[in-house]
C-alpha positions as CSV (number, residue, x, y, z in Angstrom):
1,X,8.6,-8.7,-10.0
2,X,5.4,-10.4,-9.1
3,X,4.0,-8.9,-5.9
4,X,0.7,-10.8,-5.7
5,X,0.8,-14.3,-7.0
6,X,-3.0,-14.8,-6.4
7,X,-3.9,-11.9,-8.8
8,X,-0.6,-12.0,-10.7
9,X,0.1,-8.3,-9.9
10,X,3.6,-6.9,-10.6
11,X,5.4,-4.1,-8.7
12,X,5.0,-2.0,-11.8
13,X,1.3,-2.3,-11.7
14,X,1.2,-1.4,-8.1
15,X,3.5,1.6,-8.6
16,X,1.3,2.7,-11.5
17,X,-1.8,2.6,-9.3
18,X,0.1,4.7,-6.7
19,X,1.4,7.2,-9.3
20,X,-2.1,7.7,-10.7
21,X,-3.0,9.2,-7.3
22,X,-6.0,7.0,-6.6
23,X,-4.5,4.3,-4.4
24,X,-3.5,5.0,-0.8
25,X,-3.9,1.6,0.8
26,X,-3.5,-2.1,-0.2
27,X,-7.3,-2.3,-0.6
28,X,-7.4,0.8,-2.9
29,X,-4.5,-0.7,-4.9
30,X,-6.5,-3.8,-5.5
31,X,-9.6,-1.8,-6.5
32,X,-7.6,0.4,-8.9
33,X,-6.3,-2.7,-10.5
34,X,-9.7,-4.4,-10.7
35,X,-9.2,-7.2,-8.3
36,X,-9.5,-8.2,-4.6
37,X,-7.1,-9.5,-2.0
38,X,-7.1,-13.3,-1.8
39,X,-4.7,-14.7,0.7
40,X,-3.3,-11.3,1.9
41,X,0.4,-12.4,1.9
42,X,1.1,-9.6,-0.5
43,X,-0.3,-6.8,1.7
44,X,3.0,-6.1,3.5
45,X,4.9,-5.8,0.2
46,X,2.2,-3.5,-1.2
47,X,2.5,-1.4,2.1
48,X,6.2,-1.2,1.5
49,X,5.6,0.1,-2.0
50,X,3.1,2.6,-0.6
51,X,5.7,3.8,1.9
52,X,8.4,4.1,-0.8
53,X,6.0,6.1,-3.0
54,X,5.2,8.4,0.0
55,X,8.9,9.0,0.7
56,X,9.7,9.7,-3.0
57,X,6.7,12.1,-3.2
58,X,7.6,14.0,-0.1
59,X,11.3,14.3,-1.2
60,X,10.2,15.5,-4.7
61,X,8.0,18.3,-3.3
62,X,8.4,19.2,0.3
63,X,5.1,19.2,2.1
64,X,3.2,17.4,-0.6
65,X,-0.3,16.7,0.6
66,X,-0.4,13.3,-1.3
67,X,2.8,12.2,0.4
68,X,1.4,13.3,3.8
69,X,-1.9,11.5,3.2
70,X,-0.1,8.3,2.2
71,X,2.1,8.5,5.3
72,X,-0.9,8.9,7.5
73,X,-2.7,5.9,6.0
74,X,0.5,3.8,6.3
75,X,0.8,4.7,10.0
76,X,-2.9,3.8,10.5
77,X,-2.4,0.5,8.7
78,X,0.6,-0.3,10.9
79,X,-1.5,0.3,14.0
80,X,-4.3,-1.9,12.7
81,X,-1.9,-4.7,11.8
82,X,-0.2,-4.6,15.2
83,X,-3.6,-4.8,16.9
84,X,-4.7,-7.7,14.7
85,X,-1.5,-9.6,15.5
86,X,-2.1,-9.0,19.2
87,X,-5.7,-10.3,19.0
88,X,-4.5,-13.3,16.9
89,X,-1.9,-14.1,19.5
90,X,-4.4,-14.3,22.4
């Protein structure tokens, strides 16, 4: 499935970037795949894939530091996104 129509990125490519261990945020996914965010509409979907990877990792090996790190970054991104929406609504 195409996740990012601007860069024509698929969910498989995003999952591969996550599985390789280098990507922990939408920005790092883009960097791992050699591109940059364009319109940003794909960021929520990429975040969902990051969250799913974190859950799968933590279920596979309890207390996995990679899964914990991904979960921390996902929580930080959610806080940033919430703050950005609040500012935009003003």
